[in-house]
N, C-alpha and C positions, 0 to 999 in steps of 0.2 A: 407419811407413808414410808415403810421400811422395805428396802430391797434385800431379800433373803437370797444369798448366792449359794447355790449348791455346788460344792467344790470337791466331790469325791472322784471316783473312777478308778479302774484297774489297768488302764493303758493297753487294752487288747486290740482295739479296732484299727489303730494306726501303728501296730508293731511292725518293724523294730524301732521306728522313731519314738513312739511312746512306750513307757514301761510302767510297772506298778508304782514305782516311786517317782516317776516323771510322766504322768498322764498328759493327754494332748492339750489340756487347758494351760499348761505351763511351757509348752514348746514355743519358742520365739520364731514364728513362721512369717509374720507380717511386719515388715520394716522394723525388725528387732523388737517387736512387742508380742506378748502372748495373748491368747484369747481371754485369759483371766484378767490381765491388765486392761484390755479393751472393753471388757464388761464393766469395770469400774468407771472408766472414762466416759462410756456411753450413758451410764445411769446416774452419775453423781449430781447432775443438775436437775434431775427429775424427782428426787426423793429427799427425805429428811435424814435418814441414817441407813447404814449397812449392817447386816448380820451375816457372817460367813459360817456355813455348815460344812465341816471338812473332817478328815481323820487326822490322827496325831502324827502319822508319818509324813504327811504333806504340809504340816503347819508351817515349818520353817522356810520351805520354798515359797509359800504364799507370802510370808512376812518379807522375805527378800525382794520379791517382785512388787509388793506394795511400796516398799521403801524406794525402789527405783522410780516410781511415778509420784513420789512425794505424798503418799497416803500413810498415815499412822493412826494409832489409837482406834483401830477397827476391832469391834468385838467378834470373837470366835466362839463357836460352840463345837467342840471336837468330839467326834464319836470314836469310841474304842474299837468298834467293828462296824463296817458298812452293812446296812440292812435295807438298802433300796430307798426310794424317794418318800414312801408313806411315813416311816418313822422319822426321817430327817425333817420333813416339813412339819410334822406334828411337834417335834421338840422345839422348832422355831416358833410355833404358835404358842406353846407354853411359856416361851420367853417374853411374850408381848402381852399388852392389855387387850381385852376383848373387843374394844372399839377401834383398835389400830388396824390399818389396812396393810397387808403384806403383799408385796410384789415379788413373786418367786421366779427366779431365773437360773438356768444352768450357767456355768462359767465357761463352757467349751463350745459356744455357738458363735458363728460369724454372722453379724447383722449389719446391713448397710441401709442407706436412705433414712437418716436420723429423723427427718421431718415426718415421714410416714410412720416411723416407729413411735414418735411422740404422739401423733394423732391417735394411734391405736391405744396407747396407754391412757390418754385422756378419756377415750370412750369407755375403756374397761373400768376406770376409776368411778365413773358415774354409776355403772351397774353394780360395782362392789359396794358403793355407798348405799345403794337401794337393797342390799341384802342378798346379792347373787355371788356365786362362785364363778369366776370368769376364767376361761381358757382362751388362748390365742391360736387361731387357725391360719396357716399360711396358704395363700392362694397358689395352687399348683401350676407350674409351668411345663412340667414333663410328667409322664406316667412313672413316677418313682416307686420302686418296690422296697426301698430301705426305710420308709417312714410309715407310721400308723396314720390313719385318716379319721377325720371327724365329718360326719354327715349332718348337715344343718339346713334349716329353713330360715334364712336371714340370720338373726342372732340366736335363734333357738336350736339347741342341740337335739338331733334325732337319734343318733347312734354313734358310738365309737367303733372303729374297725381296725383289726390287727393289720400288720404289714401284708399287703396283697401280693399275689403273683402278677406277672406282667399283663396278662389278659384282664384281670380285675382292675389293675391300675389304669389301663387304657379306658376301661368302661367308666371308672370314676371321673376321669378327666373329660370324657365326652359328655357324660350325663350332666355334669355341673352340680353345685351344691356340696361338693366335697373339698376339704382342705387338709393340708398336712398338719399333723398334731405336733406342735412345737415344744410342748413340755414347759410352757410359760404360763403362770397362773397369777390371779389377783383375787383377794377376798378379805372381808373383815374376819378377824380372828375368832370372834364368838360364833359367827355363822359356820365357819369351817369346823370348829370343834364340836358344835352341836350336830352337824351333819355327819361328821366322822363317828361320833358316839352312836348315832342312829344306824348307820350303814356298815360300819366296821368296828364294832365294840371291842373286839379282841385287840386290835391295833391301838385303839384309844386307851384302853385300860392298861395294857402293857407299858405304853409310853408314859402315861400319867404316873404309874407306880415307879418306873425308873427315874423319871424326872424329879419326883418328890424325895426319892431315897438314895439316888446314886449320882448326884451332880457334885463334882468337885470344883470349888472356886480356886483356880490356880493364882489368878491375879485379877486386876480390874477389867482386863480385856480378854480373859480366857477362862472358859468353863469346859470341863470334860465330863462326858456321859460315860459311865462305866457300867459293868454288869449287863452288857447288851446281848450276850450270846444267845439267849432264849427268845429274843424278840422275833416276831414273825417277819420274814423277808418278803416285802410286797411293794409294788409300785403304787403311787397315788392314783393313777388311772384306774387300776383294778380295784383298789380299796374303796374309792369314793366317786371319782369322776363318772364312771360308767353307771352309777346307781342313783346319784342325787338328782332331784327334780328342781333344785335351785341353781341351775347351770345356764350360763350364757357363753357364747363363743363370739370372739371378735374376728371377722374375716379381715386378714391383714395382707397388705401388698408390699411391705418392705422386703428387701432381698434378705434371705435367711438360709443358712445351712448349718446342720449339726456336725458337719465334717465327719460323718460316720464311717467313711471308707476312703481309701486312696483315690477311688474314682471321683468322689466329690472333691477331694483336695486338689486334684489335677485341674479343676475348673477355676481354682482361686489363686494358685501360684504357678510360676513358670520354671521350666528347667534351666539349668546353667551348666557351664563347663562341659559342653557336649559337642562332639564331632559326629555328624551323621552322614553316612554314605548309603544311598539307596534305602533309606529308612524314613518312616513317617508315622505320625500320630502316636508317638511314644512320650512317656513322661519319665524324667530322671531326677532323683534327689541324691546328691552326693557332694562331698567336698573335694573329691577327686575329679580329674578329667575323665569323661567316659566317651569312648568311641564305639559306634555301632555300625554294622554293615548288614544290609538286607533284612532288617526286622521292622515290624509294624505292630501297632496296637499293644505295646508292651509297657509295663510299669516296672521300673528298677529303683529300689530304695536301698541305699548303701550307708551303713553305719560302721564304726570301728570294729564291732564284734559280731555283726550279722548282716546278711544280704538277702533282700526279698526280690524275687522276680515273678511277675504275674501277668497274665493276659488282662487287658482292660475288660471290665465287666465281671471280673471274678474275685475282686479284692474283698468282698464281704466274707470270703472263706478264710481270711487271715485268722479269725478266731479258732479255726480248726488247727492251724499251725501252733497257735498258743497252747491249745489243749494238749498237743503232742509234747511240746516243750515242758509243760508242767511235770511230766513224768521223766523226760530225758535230761533236761538241763534247766532247772528252775531259775537259776541265776540270770539266764538270758531274758526272762520276762519280768524280772523284778527291778534290775538296775542297768544303767548304761555303764561304760567304763569310767565315766565321770559320775560320782555320787555326791549329792548335796547333803550337808549336815548343818546343824544350827550354828556351828562355829566357822563354817566355810565349805570346803569341798575337797575330795581326793579323787585322783585318777590312777587306775591301775595301768602302769606302763608295760609291765611284763611279769609273767609268773610261770613257775615250773615246779617240779618236784622238789620241795624243801625250801623254796624261796619265793618272794614276791617283791616287786619294786613299785613304789607309788610316788606320785607327785601330790603334795599336800599344800593347800592354801588355807591359812588361818586369817580371818578378817581382823582389822584393828579392834582392840578392846575385847576380843573373844578368847576363850580357852577351851581345850578339850577336857573331857572328864578326867578326874583322878582315877587311875586304873592300873591294872597289872595283867600280865599274860602268863599262861601256864606252859605254852608249847613253842614260843618263839622269842628270839632276841631281835632287837631293833637298832639299826644304825640311822641316825638323822644327820643329813648334810644340808645346811642352810644355804639357799641360793640368793635370797634377798630378804631385807627386813632383819629384825633382831628378835630372836626367840628367847623367852624366859622359860627355863627348864627346871622342873623339880624332879629329883631322883632320890627316893627314900627321904633322908633329912637334909639333903643338900639342894641349894638353889643357885643357879648360875645362868649367865647369858651365853648364847651361841650366835655368833655374828656370821655375815656372808663368808663363804669358803671355809667355815669352821664346822666341826662335826662333834657328835656325842654318841655314846653307846649305852643302851639300856639292856641289862641282862634279864633273862627269863625270870619271872617272879618278882622283880623289883617294882615297887609302887612308883608311878611317875605321872607327870603332867606337863603339857606344853601350853604356854600362853603367849599372846601377842599384846604387849603393853604399848606398842608404838603407834604411829600414825599411818603406816602403810602396811599392806598385807605381808605376812611372813610366808615365803615360798620355800619349801624344803623337799628334798628327796629322802624317802624312807625306804631302806632296804631291810626286809624281814627275812630272817633265816631261822628255820626250825622244822620240826617234823609235822607241824600243822599250822597253816597260815590263813585259815578262813576267818571271816569277820566275827564269828561267835566265840573266838578265844579271847574274851574280855571279861574281867570282873570289874564292874564300875563301882567305885567306892564313894565318890562325891561328884555331883553334876550340877551345873548352873542352869540347866534347861528343863528341869522337872521331869526328866526321863527316869524310868524305874531304876532303883539302886538295890541290888541284892548280891548274893554271893554265887549266883548261878551264871553260867555262860549265857550271853545275850548278844543280839546284834548291835553293832556300834551305832 
């Protein structure tokens, strides 16, 4: 059995904690582990192999987090463009044999009660072996409006229901026979593909054509799906699950949450660094000390570049904030002040008209792309480690408390050939200091190389 881990996401529901380049599955919210890492640890003893479906931008974050939990040589199928769960799962199916069982799980769910979880998986596997497509329904404990529901009679699915209003949710809970739709599935590859071809032929044919003609083998553990722009954007529920007659549901009692809002997150983690006076029932997330006087039922989420304040019960509307920011300040929904790259990370410490100051960390054995800039000069000051620097035809070392200067237009590269991270301060000065002022000439990480400006 193969665990297909869906690892995309746009980071909208937990903004400003999550961003496009750091969605919630990579946030280390639980004892310094991410939901992505916890998914691996939860499933590794239950399956034979993993396959991760992700996008190119998040690939290197995933690799870093796998390395932290001593997982390597995990195969990735990287999508050029996210097109929802139906294409992602279909590509995974084309990667497997027809008799293989795929256990499809999101990477951003919190699941407890491992024994009950394993019991549900064992039951699902029996149905999958008998030719059914299996979905997992979570026994509801409260009338949640943030989840879709599955109406069933025992293991037999009657109907899928969209997210209800509060009155409908109460009715579902009181009536019984309804479960939360977890988005977890299990099936034999051949059964899935045959049912998809029958009920969603457009998705099937589009994905088959792309898979046969637009897969790039980057290395033994990485394939990339290209030319995806015209694929239909559709969820697997809508494409197949709501239509197939070969469906079973496993009513499941393990504790589960998709952490789809701050309201759900407040049930799983506790506030810290808080002083409350005549305040109650609030949630705070910040590295700063927060003091409140006379407030209640409030959620405060503080990050270095954004602050969210919401009444409890209203945090599903965070998506509306993100939609406004798409037009007003797109950078705030794409990255944190700390940005992860395949060679390490950088943090914007300060910026203003004509300048930007960064802290850059380059991991041992890694190097930045060979590149140049048209609109800025760069000053590098090494804080720790030893940097190997190439500027035009010269190669030299820059040690702690030493600096170097790269003029606008000069071809340059920074490498770390040592055993410890290189930490340096970069001061950019020029008429334009945005990240797309880069011409990448050579790159070790299979990122695009051309003579156009592109994001670092």
